[in-house]
C-alpha positions in Angstrom: 133.8 128.0 147.1 133.8 124.1 146.5 130.1 123.6 147.1 129.2 126.5 144.7 131.3 124.9 141.9 129.8 121.5 142.9 126.3 122.9 142.8 126.9 124.5 139.2 128.8 121.4 137.9 126.2 118.8 138.9 123.2 120.2 137.0 125.4 121.1 133.9 126.8 117.6 133.9 122.9 116.1 134.0 121.6 118.6 131.5 124.8 117.9 129.1 124.0 114.0 129.7 120.5 114.4 128.8 121.3 116.6 125.7 123.8 114.1 124.5 121.2 111.1 124.7 118.6 113.0 123.1 121.0 113.8 120.4 122.1 110.1 119.9 118.6 109.1 119.8 117.6 111.8 117.2 120.6 110.7 115.0 119.3 107.1 115.1 115.7 108.2 114.4 116.8 110.3 111.6 118.8 107.4 109.9 115.8 105.0 110.7 113.5 107.5 108.7 115.9 107.7 105.7 116.1 103.9 105.6 112.2 103.6 105.5 112.1 106.4 103.0 114.4 104.5 100.7 112.4 101.2 101.3 109.1 102.8 100.4 110.5 104.6 97.4 112.0 101.1 96.0 108.6 99.4 96.7 106.8 102.0 95.1 109.0 101.6 92.0 108.6 98.0 92.2 104.8 98.6 92.2 104.8 100.8 89.2 106.8 97.9 87.5 104.6 95.4 88.4 101.5 97.6 87.2 103.1 98.0 83.9 103.7 94.2 83.6 100.0 93.4 84.7 98.6 95.7 82.1 100.8 94.3 79.4 99.8 90.6 80.6 96.2 91.5 80.7 96.2 92.7 76.9 97.3 89.2 76.0 94.7 86.6 75.0 96.7 83.5 76.7 96.0 84.4 80.2 92.4 83.9 79.7 92.8 80.5 78.4 94.1 79.1 81.6 91.9 79.2 84.5 94.4 78.9 87.1 96.7 81.7 85.7 93.6 83.8 85.5 92.6 83.4 89.1 96.3 84.3 89.8 96.3 87.2 87.7 93.0 88.5 89.2 94.4 88.0 92.6 97.3 90.2 91.8 94.9 92.8 90.2 93.1 92.9 93.4 96.2 93.4 95.5 97.4 96.1 93.1 93.9 98.0 93.6 94.3 98.1 97.4 97.7 99.3 97.3 96.9 102.0 94.8 93.9 103.0 96.8 96.3 103.2 99.9 98.6 105.3 98.0 96.2 107.6 96.8 94.6 108.2 100.2 97.7 109.2 102.1 
């Protein structure tokens, strides 16, 4: 009788332990995915704000009068275009 109960409890204990560990990992992964999603949403919002600011600055004349500022501005526009391409392809 004892061996039958023992034979039933050991596999149940092992299966229970495996299920518990998988559940904990799943909860951690869901939390990580939510954090990453929030981060991406914030980055996209910042990117949209940066794009608006860039367009506003691009329309002013004083940027073109300073070569260093113009080169910096062109680099920012290149980065924005690459990010925009990435966003559109995903």
